[in-house]
KOLGU-4560 file (N, C-alpha, C; in nm, 3 decimals, padded with zeros to 5 digits):
<recs>
<n_xx: 13.670 n_yy: 00.438 n_zz: 13.879 ca_xx: 13.793 ca_yy: 00.525 ca_zz: 13.888 c_xx: 13.911 c_yy: 00.497 c_zz: 13.807 mol: A seq: 1 type: TRP>
<n_xx: 13.946 n_yy: 00.381 n_zz: 13.810 ca_xx: 14.066 ca_yy: 00.332 ca_zz: 13.729 c_xx: 14.058 c_yy: 00.377 c_zz: 13.591 mol: A seq: 2 type: ARG>
<n_xx: 13.940 n_yy: 00.351 n_zz: 13.529 ca_xx: 13.930 ca_yy: 00.388 ca_zz: 13.377 c_xx: 13.918 c_yy: 00.529 c_zz: 13.341 mol: A seq: 3 type: SER>
<n_xx: 13.889 n_yy: 00.610 n_zz: 13.450 ca_xx: 13.852 ca_yy: 00.747 ca_zz: 13.421 c_xx: 13.984 c_yy: 00.820 c_zz: 13.397 mol: A seq: 4 type: GLN>
<n_xx: 13.982 n_yy: 00.933 n_zz: 13.335 ca_xx: 14.094 ca_yy: 01.021 ca_zz: 13.323 c_xx: 14.050 c_yy: 01.168 c_zz: 13.330 mol: A seq: 5 type: ALA>
<n_xx: 14.132 n_yy: 01.232 n_zz: 13.398 ca_xx: 14.106 ca_yy: 01.371 ca_zz: 13.416 c_xx: 14.222 c_yy: 01.454 c_zz: 13.352 mol: A seq: 6 type: VAL>
<n_xx: 14.192 n_yy: 01.541 n_zz: 13.263 ca_xx: 14.297 ca_yy: 01.612 ca_zz: 13.179 c_xx: 14.386 c_yy: 01.509 c_zz: 13.119 mol: A seq: 7 type: LEU>
<n_xx: 14.331 n_yy: 01.390 n_zz: 13.072 ca_xx: 14.399 ca_yy: 01.287 ca_zz: 13.012 c_xx: 14.513 c_yy: 01.219 c_zz: 13.110 mol: A seq: 8 type: GLU>
<n_xx: 14.482 n_yy: 01.223 n_zz: 13.236 ca_xx: 14.587 ca_yy: 01.184 ca_zz: 13.323 c_xx: 14.495 c_yy: 01.086 c_zz: 13.424 mol: A seq: 9 type: ARG>
<n_xx: 14.543 n_yy: 00.978 n_zz: 13.468 ca_xx: 14.467 ca_yy: 00.887 ca_zz: 13.562 c_xx: 14.432 c_yy: 00.970 c_zz: 13.692 mol: A seq: 10 type: PRO>
<n_xx: 14.310 n_yy: 00.926 n_zz: 13.745 ca_xx: 14.249 ca_yy: 01.000 ca_zz: 13.854 c_xx: 14.347 c_yy: 00.991 c_zz: 13.974 mol: A seq: 11 type: VAL>
<n_xx: 14.422 n_yy: 00.879 n_zz: 14.000 ca_xx: 14.511 ca_yy: 00.864 ca_zz: 14.109 c_xx: 14.628 c_yy: 00.953 c_zz: 14.098 mol: A seq: 12 type: ALA>
<n_xx: 14.669 n_yy: 00.993 n_zz: 13.980 ca_xx: 14.785 ca_yy: 01.079 ca_zz: 13.958 c_xx: 14.741 c_yy: 01.222 c_zz: 13.992 mol: A seq: 13 type: GLU>
<n_xx: 14.617 n_yy: 01.268 n_zz: 13.953 ca_xx: 14.562 ca_yy: 01.391 ca_zz: 13.977 c_xx: 14.539 c_yy: 01.408 c_zz: 14.121 mol: A seq: 14 type: VAL>
<n_xx: 14.475 n_yy: 01.311 n_zz: 14.191 ca_xx: 14.453 ca_yy: 01.319 ca_zz: 14.327 c_xx: 14.573 c_yy: 01.303 c_zz: 14.427 mol: A seq: 15 type: ALA>
<n_xx: 14.682 n_yy: 01.257 n_zz: 14.375 ca_xx: 14.807 ca_yy: 01.217 ca_zz: 14.454 c_xx: 14.834 c_yy: 01.336 c_zz: 14.554 mol: A seq: 16 type: ALA>
<n_xx: 14.849 n_yy: 01.468 n_zz: 14.515 ca_xx: 14.888 ca_yy: 01.571 ca_zz: 14.616 c_xx: 14.791 c_yy: 01.582 c_zz: 14.723 mol: A seq: 17 type: PRO>
<n_xx: 14.661 n_yy: 01.559 n_zz: 14.716 ca_xx: 14.552 ca_yy: 01.574 ca_zz: 14.798 c_xx: 14.566 c_yy: 01.456 c_zz: 14.893 mol: A seq: 18 type: VAL>
<n_xx: 14.583 n_yy: 01.322 n_zz: 14.837 ca_xx: 14.586 ca_yy: 01.196 ca_zz: 14.911 c_xx: 14.693 c_yy: 01.202 c_zz: 15.004 mol: A seq: 19 type: VAL>
<n_xx: 14.813 n_yy: 01.257 n_zz: 14.974 ca_xx: 14.929 ca_yy: 01.253 ca_zz: 15.050 c_xx: 14.904 c_yy: 01.326 c_zz: 15.187 mol: A seq: 20 type: ARG>
<n_xx: 14.808 n_yy: 01.426 n_zz: 15.176 ca_xx: 14.775 ca_yy: 01.506 ca_zz: 15.299 c_xx: 14.678 c_yy: 01.446 c_zz: 15.399 mol: A seq: 21 type: GLU>
<n_xx: 14.610 n_yy: 01.340 n_zz: 15.352 ca_xx: 14.504 ca_yy: 01.270 ca_zz: 15.436 c_xx: 14.566 c_yy: 01.217 c_zz: 15.560 mol: A seq: 22 type: LEU>
<n_xx: 14.496 n_yy: 01.237 n_zz: 15.678 ca_xx: 14.550 ca_yy: 01.198 ca_zz: 15.808 c_xx: 14.465 c_yy: 01.077 c_zz: 15.838 mol: A seq: 23 type: ARG>
<n_xx: 14.506 n_yy: 00.960 n_zz: 15.776 ca_xx: 14.435 ca_yy: 00.832 ca_zz: 15.803 c_xx: 14.439 c_yy: 00.792 c_zz: 15.939 mol: A seq: 24 type: LEU>
<n_xx: 14.534 n_yy: 00.809 n_zz: 16.026 ca_xx: 14.541 ca_yy: 00.769 ca_zz: 16.150 c_xx: 14.430 c_yy: 00.820 c_zz: 16.234 mol: A seq: 25 type: ALA>
<n_xx: 14.353 n_yy: 00.927 n_zz: 16.191 ca_xx: 14.245 ca_yy: 00.983 ca_zz: 16.269 c_xx: 14.111 c_yy: 00.897 c_zz: 16.244 mol: A seq: 26 type: LEU>
<n_xx: 14.120 n_yy: 00.815 n_zz: 16.147 ca_xx: 13.999 ca_yy: 00.714 ca_zz: 16.127 c_xx: 13.997 c_yy: 00.608 c_zz: 16.239 mol: A seq: 27 type: LEU>
<n_xx: 13.879 n_yy: 00.576 n_zz: 16.260 ca_xx: 13.859 ca_yy: 00.464 ca_zz: 16.361 c_xx: 13.910 c_yy: 00.331 c_zz: 16.293 mol: A seq: 28 type: ALA>
<n_xx: 13.955 n_yy: 00.228 n_zz: 16.376 ca_xx: 14.005 ca_yy: 00.106 ca_zz: 16.304 c_xx: 13.900 c_yy: 00.052 c_zz: 16.209 mol: A seq: 29 type: PRO>
<n_xx: 13.768 n_yy: 00.051 n_zz: 16.238 ca_xx: 13.675 ca_yy: 00.000 ca_zz: 16.151 c_xx: 13.669 c_yy: 00.077 c_zz: 16.017 mol: A seq: 30 type: ALA>
<n_xx: 13.677 n_yy: 00.200 n_zz: 16.034 ca_xx: 13.685 ca_yy: 00.303 ca_zz: 15.918 c_xx: 13.805 c_yy: 00.264 c_zz: 15.826 mol: A seq: 31 type: GLU>
<n_xx: 13.926 n_yy: 00.263 n_zz: 15.895 ca_xx: 14.048 ca_yy: 00.237 ca_zz: 15.827 c_xx: 14.045 c_yy: 00.100 c_zz: 15.737 mol: A seq: 32 type: LEU>
<n_xx: 13.989 n_yy: -00.007 n_zz: 15.822 ca_xx: 13.974 ca_yy: -00.139 ca_zz: 15.751 c_xx: 13.886 c_yy: -00.129 c_zz: 15.637 mol: A seq: 33 type: SER>
<n_xx: 13.773 n_yy: -00.064 n_zz: 15.631 ca_xx: 13.687 ca_yy: -00.043 ca_zz: 15.517 c_xx: 13.760 c_yy: 00.028 c_zz: 15.410 mol: A seq: 34 type: ALA>
<n_xx: 13.818 n_yy: 00.138 n_zz: 15.436 ca_xx: 13.905 ca_yy: 00.217 ca_zz: 15.344 c_xx: 14.008 c_yy: 00.126 c_zz: 15.274 mol: A seq: 35 type: LEU>
<n_xx: 14.078 n_yy: 00.043 n_zz: 15.355 ca_xx: 14.174 ca_yy: -00.047 ca_zz: 15.309 c_xx: 14.108 c_yy: -00.149 c_zz: 15.199 mol: A seq: 36 type: GLU>
<n_xx: 13.996 n_yy: -00.198 n_zz: 15.241 ca_xx: 13.924 ca_yy: -00.302 ca_zz: 15.140 c_xx: 13.885 c_yy: -00.227 c_zz: 15.016 mol: A seq: 37 type: GLU>
<n_xx: 13.837 n_yy: -00.107 n_zz: 15.024 ca_xx: 13.802 ca_yy: -00.028 ca_zz: 14.903 c_xx: 13.906 c_yy: 00.009 c_zz: 14.824 mol: A seq: 38 type: GLN>
<n_xx: 14.034 n_yy: 00.036 n_zz: 14.890 ca_xx: 14.153 ca_yy: 00.065 ca_zz: 14.817 c_xx: 14.219 c_yy: -00.057 c_zz: 14.740 mol: A seq: 39 type: ASN>
<n_xx: 14.194 n_yy: -00.171 n_zz: 14.787 ca_xx: 14.231 ca_yy: -00.301 ca_zz: 14.716 c_xx: 14.149 c_yy: -00.313 c_zz: 14.605 mol: A seq: 40 type: GLN>
<n_xx: 14.030 n_yy: -00.276 n_zz: 14.591 ca_xx: 13.944 ca_yy: -00.281 ca_zz: 14.464 c_xx: 13.977 c_yy: -00.167 c_zz: 14.365 mol: A seq: 41 type: ARG>
<n_xx: 13.986 n_yy: -00.058 n_zz: 14.428 ca_xx: 14.015 ca_yy: 00.065 ca_zz: 14.329 c_xx: 14.125 c_yy: 00.149 c_zz: 14.406 mol: A seq: 42 type: GLU>
<n_xx: 14.259 n_yy: 00.112 n_zz: 14.367 ca_xx: 14.373 ca_yy: 00.180 ca_zz: 14.429 c_xx: 14.378 c_yy: 00.332 c_zz: 14.409 mol: A seq: 43 type: PRO>
<n_xx: 14.387 n_yy: 00.405 n_zz: 14.516 ca_xx: 14.399 ca_yy: 00.553 ca_zz: 14.504 c_xx: 14.491 c_yy: 00.591 c_zz: 14.610 mol: A seq: 44 type: LEU>
<n_xx: 14.504 n_yy: 00.525 n_zz: 14.720 ca_xx: 14.587 ca_yy: 00.569 ca_zz: 14.838 c_xx: 14.702 c_yy: 00.473 c_zz: 14.831 mol: A seq: 45 type: ILE>
<n_xx: 14.822 n_yy: 00.528 n_zz: 14.844 ca_xx: 14.959 ca_yy: 00.434 ca_zz: 14.852 c_xx: 14.937 c_yy: 00.331 c_zz: 14.977 mol: A seq: 46 type: PRO>
<n_xx: 14.964 n_yy: 00.210 n_zz: 14.950 ca_xx: 14.958 ca_yy: 00.119 ca_zz: 15.061 c_xx: 15.050 c_yy: 00.154 c_zz: 15.177 mol: A seq: 47 type: VAL>
<n_xx: 15.162 n_yy: 00.225 n_zz: 15.144 ca_xx: 15.251 ca_yy: 00.273 ca_zz: 15.263 c_xx: 15.186 c_yy: 00.359 c_zz: 15.342 mol: A seq: 48 type: GLU>
<n_xx: 15.087 n_yy: 00.445 n_zz: 15.295 ca_xx: 15.009 ca_yy: 00.548 ca_zz: 15.387 c_xx: 14.915 c_yy: 00.482 c_zz: 15.473 mol: A seq: 49 type: GLN>
<n_xx: 14.861 n_yy: 00.369 n_zz: 15.427 ca_xx: 14.759 ca_yy: 00.295 ca_zz: 15.502 c_xx: 14.844 c_yy: 00.226 c_zz: 15.613 mol: A seq: 50 type: ILE>
<n_xx: 14.954 n_yy: 00.162 n_zz: 15.581 ca_xx: 15.045 ca_yy: 00.099 ca_zz: 15.678 c_xx: 15.080 c_yy: 00.193 c_zz: 15.780 mol: A seq: 51 type: VAL>
<n_xx: 15.115 n_yy: 00.308 n_zz: 15.749 ca_xx: 15.150 ca_yy: 00.420 ca_zz: 15.854 c_xx: 15.029 c_yy: 00.445 c_zz: 15.965 mol: A seq: 52 type: GLU>
<n_xx: 14.903 n_yy: 00.437 n_zz: 15.891 ca_xx: 14.795 ca_yy: 00.457 ca_zz: 15.980 c_xx: 14.776 c_yy: 00.353 c_zz: 16.081 mol: A seq: 53 type: ALA>
<n_xx: 14.793 n_yy: 00.224 n_zz: 16.027 ca_xx: 14.775 ca_yy: 00.115 ca_zz: 16.121 c_xx: 14.893 c_yy: 00.112 c_zz: 16.222 mol: A seq: 54 type: TRP>
<n_xx: 15.011 n_yy: 00.157 n_zz: 16.177 ca_xx: 15.121 ca_yy: 00.159 ca_zz: 16.280 c_xx: 15.078 c_yy: 00.257 c_zz: 16.390 mol: A seq: 55 type: LYS>
<n_xx: 15.020 n_yy: 00.378 n_zz: 16.366 ca_xx: 14.982 ca_yy: 00.468 ca_zz: 16.454 c_xx: 14.881 c_yy: 00.404 c_zz: 16.550 mol: A seq: 56 type: CYS>
<n_xx: 14.784 n_yy: 00.327 n_zz: 16.507 ca_xx: 14.689 ca_yy: 00.266 ca_zz: 16.591 c_xx: 14.759 c_yy: 00.168 c_zz: 16.677 mol: A seq: 57 type: HIS>
<n_xx: 14.860 n_yy: 00.104 n_zz: 16.629 ca_xx: 14.918 ca_yy: -00.009 ca_zz: 16.704 c_xx: 15.000 c_yy: 00.047 c_zz: 16.823 mol: A seq: 58 type: ALA>
<n_xx: 15.059 n_yy: 00.172 n_zz: 16.791 ca_xx: 15.146 ca_yy: 00.231 ca_zz: 16.885 c_xx: 15.074 c_yy: 00.311 c_zz: 17.006 mol: A seq: 59 type: LEU>
<n_xx: 14.933 n_yy: 00.332 n_zz: 16.970 ca_xx: 14.870 ca_yy: 00.404 ca_zz: 17.075 c_xx: 14.824 c_yy: 00.306 c_zz: 17.193 mol: A seq: 60 type: ARG>
<n_xx: 14.860 n_yy: 00.360 n_zz: 17.305 ca_xx: 14.827 ca_yy: 00.283 ca_zz: 17.420 c_xx: 14.792 c_yy: 00.369 c_zz: 17.540 mol: A seq: 61 type: ARG>
<n_xx: 14.670 n_yy: 00.338 n_zz: 17.595 ca_xx: 14.627 ca_yy: 00.414 ca_zz: 17.707 c_xx: 14.577 c_yy: 00.542 c_zz: 17.669 mol: A seq: 62 type: GLY>
<n_xx: 14.500 n_yy: 00.614 n_zz: 17.763 ca_xx: 14.427 ca_yy: 00.739 ca_zz: 17.726 c_xx: 14.528 c_yy: 00.852 c_zz: 17.706 mol: A seq: 63 type: ASP>
<n_xx: 14.646 n_yy: 00.849 n_zz: 17.768 ca_xx: 14.739 ca_yy: 00.964 ca_zz: 17.763 c_xx: 14.783 c_yy: 00.986 c_zz: 17.616 mol: A seq: 64 type: ALA>
<n_xx: 14.796 n_yy: 00.866 n_zz: 17.543 ca_xx: 14.852 ca_yy: 00.869 ca_zz: 17.406 c_xx: 14.739 c_yy: 00.914 c_zz: 17.308 mol: A seq: 65 type: ALA>
<n_xx: 14.614 n_yy: 00.918 n_zz: 17.344 ca_xx: 14.499 ca_yy: 00.935 ca_zz: 17.245 c_xx: 14.512 c_yy: 01.094 c_zz: 17.212 mol: A seq: 66 type: ARG>
<n_xx: 14.562 n_yy: 01.188 n_zz: 17.302 ca_xx: 14.554 ca_yy: 01.325 ca_zz: 17.260 c_xx: 14.678 c_yy: 01.356 c_zz: 17.174 mol: A seq: 67 type: GLY>
<n_xx: 14.779 n_yy: 01.266 n_zz: 17.169 ca_xx: 14.898 ca_yy: 01.294 ca_zz: 17.093 c_xx: 14.885 c_yy: 01.248 c_zz: 16.947 mol: A seq: 68 type: THR>
<n_xx: 14.894 n_yy: 01.318 n_zz: 16.846 ca_xx: 14.880 ca_yy: 01.280 ca_zz: 16.725 c_xx: 15.009 c_yy: 01.188 c_zz: 16.681 mol: A seq: 69 type: PRO>
<n_xx: 14.979 n_yy: 01.097 n_zz: 16.589 ca_xx: 15.089 ca_yy: 01.017 ca_zz: 16.565 c_xx: 15.148 c_yy: 01.062 c_zz: 16.436 mol: A seq: 70 type: CYS>
<n_xx: 15.268 n_yy: 01.120 n_zz: 16.435 ca_xx: 15.338 ca_yy: 01.173 ca_zz: 16.321 c_xx: 15.479 c_yy: 01.118 c_zz: 16.302 mol: A seq: 71 type: ARG>
<n_xx: 15.518 n_yy: 01.108 n_zz: 16.185 ca_xx: 15.651 ca_yy: 01.063 ca_zz: 16.157 c_xx: 15.741 c_yy: 01.170 c_zz: 16.172 mol: A seq: 72 type: ARG>
<n_xx: 15.861 n_yy: 01.148 n_zz: 16.236 ca_xx: 15.952 ca_yy: 01.254 ca_zz: 16.247 c_xx: 16.015 c_yy: 01.284 c_zz: 16.121 mol: A seq: 73 type: ARG>
<n_xx: 16.056 n_yy: 01.410 n_zz: 16.116 ca_xx: 16.114 ca_yy: 01.462 ca_zz: 15.980 c_xx: 16.245 c_yy: 01.384 c_zz: 15.958 mol: A seq: 74 type: ARG>
<n_xx: 16.269 n_yy: 01.336 n_zz: 15.836 ca_xx: 16.386 ca_yy: 01.265 ca_zz: 15.810 c_xx: 16.385 c_yy: 01.119 c_zz: 15.825 mol: A seq: 75 type: GLY>
<n_xx: 16.253 n_yy: 01.056 n_zz: 15.854 ca_xx: 16.251 ca_yy: 00.912 ca_zz: 15.867 c_xx: 16.162 c_yy: 00.859 c_zz: 15.762 mol: A seq: 76 type: THR>
</recs>
């Protein structure tokens, strides 16, 4: 992926608008971990986005929180 170009632009640049919309917090921890490993080899997802997903997993506690999506508040 790194060496490929789409419309003479890097793939990560072309995919950025879509990647920003990914809801990584919905992945199971094992899936998120695998994605993080893959992203280290072939960077496509901003590290900050993966960190936010892990933060959501860390903040979830108990069954009551499972139904509540983890979203950043506007302006933060």
